[in-house]
N, C-alpha and C positions, 0 to 999 in steps of 0.2 A: 670193143674189148671189155670182157667184163674186168673188175678191177679186183678179183679174186681167182680168176681161171684162165688158162689159156688152152689151146688145144694144139698138139705137137706130135709130129711123126714119131715113129720108132726111132732112138738112136743108135744106130749100129755100132759094134766096137771098132770099126774101122773108118769110123764117119766123124766129121766135123759139121755141126750145124751153126750155120751163119745167120741170125737176124737183123733186120736193121730198122731204123725210124728216123722220122725227120722232126724236130722239134719245134720251127720256126719256119716261114714260108708256105705259100701256096697248097703245098702237098703234104702237110705236116699231118700226123696223126692226131686226133683229137684225145688229149689226155682226161683219165678220170677226175672226178671232183676233187678238190685239194684234200678234202679229209680223207677219203679213200686211199690216194697216195699217201699221205702223210702217216697212216696207222700202219703201213709196211715198214716204215724206217725205224730203225732201233734211236735212244735217245741222243747217243752220239752223232748219229748221220742228221736228225734234227737241226742240231746245234751246227752241224757242219754248214748244213743247206744255209742256213739263216747268216751266215758269214761270208756268202759269196756276195760280192758288190754288185753286179749284173744279174736281172732278172734271166737272161739267156743262159748264164754260166750255172745259176741254180737250177733251172730245169732242165738242164742237162743231168748234171748230179743227179737229180732227184729221179728222173727220167731210167736214168741206168741202172740205179739201184732198186727201183722198185718194179721195172721189166725183169730185173735179173732174179728177183724173188719170185716174180709170177712164172718164169722160165724153168727156175731150178725146182718148183713145186710139181709143174706139170711134168718134168721127165721124171721125177722122183716117188710122185704121189704123195709127197707133204705139201701140209696147207703153209701157204706162202708165207703168212706171218710166224711161223715158225722158223723158218731160213734165217739162221745168222751167217754174217758176212766177217770173216776174221781174218787177220794177216800175221804171215809169221815175222821173224826177227829180219828177215831182209825185206819186208813189206811187200810180200806176195799173197794175196788175196786166196781165200777158199769158202767154201759155205760149210757150214756145220748143221745136221739135223739134228732133232731130238732124240734119234738113237746112235748118233756118230757122225764122223764124215760123211759128206756127200760123196756118192760114186759118181756123180757128175762134175765135172772139171769146167772152169769158164776163163773167159777174159773178155774185158768191156774196152772200148775204145770210143772216142769223139771228137769231131772235129767240125769247125763251122756248124751248121744245122743237122749234122749226122750222128747218129749215136749207132754201133754196131755191138752186138754179143756174138761170142763164138763159144758151144758147147760140144764137149766130148767125153769119152769115158776116160781120158789120159790128160795130162798137163799141156795145156794149149795157149797160143797166144795169138792174138789180135792187132793190127794196128790201122787206123787209117787217118789220112790227112788230106786236107782240101790243098790243090794245086793253087798255091798263093804266090807268087812273086816277090811280095812284100816282106815273106818271111827268109827269103834265101839269098844270101851273099855267100863272100869267100870267106869269112869268119866261122859263119855256120857249116861249110865244106869243110873247112878243116878241122872242125871239132867232131863232125858226124862219119867224115869218110878216110877208110884207107888210103895211102899214096896212090895205089893202084886204081882205086875207084876216084880218086880227084884227078887223075890223069885220064881217064874215061870220060869223064865231066867236060874236061877242059878242050876236047875236040867237039863238043856240040854248042851250040848257041841258041839264045833266045828261048821258045818256049819248048822246044824238045829238051834244052838245057834243065828246066826248071822240072820238066816232070820226069827226067831221069834221076835227078836228085831226091824228088819226094817217094819214086818207087825205090830209091836203094833205102831211106829212112825208114820205111813201114815195114820193110823185111827185116831191117835190123832190130827195130822196135816188138816186133812180133816176135821174134827171137829170145830177145833179152825178158820179156812177159813171160813166154814157155819156160824158159829155163829158170827163171824166178829169182833171178839174181843182177835186175837190172840198175840196182843202186851200187853194184860193188864192179862193175865192168864199162868201159868208156866203149860208144857206138862203133867208134873207129875201128876198133880190135876185131869188130866181128864184120867178115866180109862176105858179101853177097850179091855179086856183081852182075849173076844172071837170076831169072826164074825158070823152073827150080833151081833152088841149090841146095845141097847135101852138107851138113857141118857135124863135125863132132862136136859133142856138148860136154860140159865140165864133169860128167859122170862118164865120159869116154865112149859113150853109145851115139848113134846116128840120129841126127834130126834135120828134118825138111822145113823149108818155107817156100812159099809160092805165093805169087800174086793172085789176085780174086777179083773180080768185077762187081763191088756193092753196090756204088753210084757212080754216074758221071760225073766229072770235076771232081774226083776224089781217087788217091793211090790208096789201094789197100792190099795188106798180106796177112797169111794165116800161117803158123809155125806150130810144128808139133813131133815126137821122136818117132822113128820109124819110118817107112816109105810105102806099106800098104795101105794110105789113107786117101779119103777124098773127101772135097768138102762140097756141102750141099746147102746152096744160096735161097733161105727161104721166104726172102722177102720181107716186107713191112709187118711189124707186129700190129695184130690185129686185123689184117686184111692182106691181100695180095695173091701170094701162093707161091709152091714149090719155084724155081727158076732154074731147079735142076743142078750139074754139077759145075765145078768153079769153069770160069770161061764162058757163061751163059750170058745174055743180054742183060746189061743192068736197067734198071729204074731210071727214066729221066732224071738230071737234074732240075 
């Protein structure tokens, strides 16, 4: 993948495009040289990257922000180095171009070795989480799940319970990211017992969240306003190819 450009398909008004990448492991995409990556970061982002204690955390952050600029640039025609990432008072990030706000909205998530980007013509949220039993216990269930969701989980055991919990978790996080008020709402207040689920957002309009198959070994979900939209899984950045609409076969973990 070129450090300054990417080739992307047309982004329809009723589509969410999802890209992914692996930063460690045998199928990791080869990153561009450090100098090429760092020149796409702002000064604040360089400082933030240097504060990460572990190299893998640093790589996830750098990869997330640099590829995001490449994607925004490719979809809008802007030079990647001209894309600024700003946050509002609630912590929701957005892209600013030299001529004003980007017409392309985005959301970024990472877990384990996976990084995923969602791009759309309207506010969108994506979340990915590795199925990890070590991060799952009753205290976490109480903090994340509504009473009805916790009751659903109590009927399951073992791996089925772990996977069901993480699927709930990513749906909630995707919704909160799309709404842009994740710092003000407790996950337990957002009930998403099934996929797809339609919810009423803070603005009184309908929002939908649905599971997507980004990679094996991970739960993932996308949320956006309205109901007449679909997800295109475009595979790993710098290679792979269009895997079609949500529900397509994921790339092996």
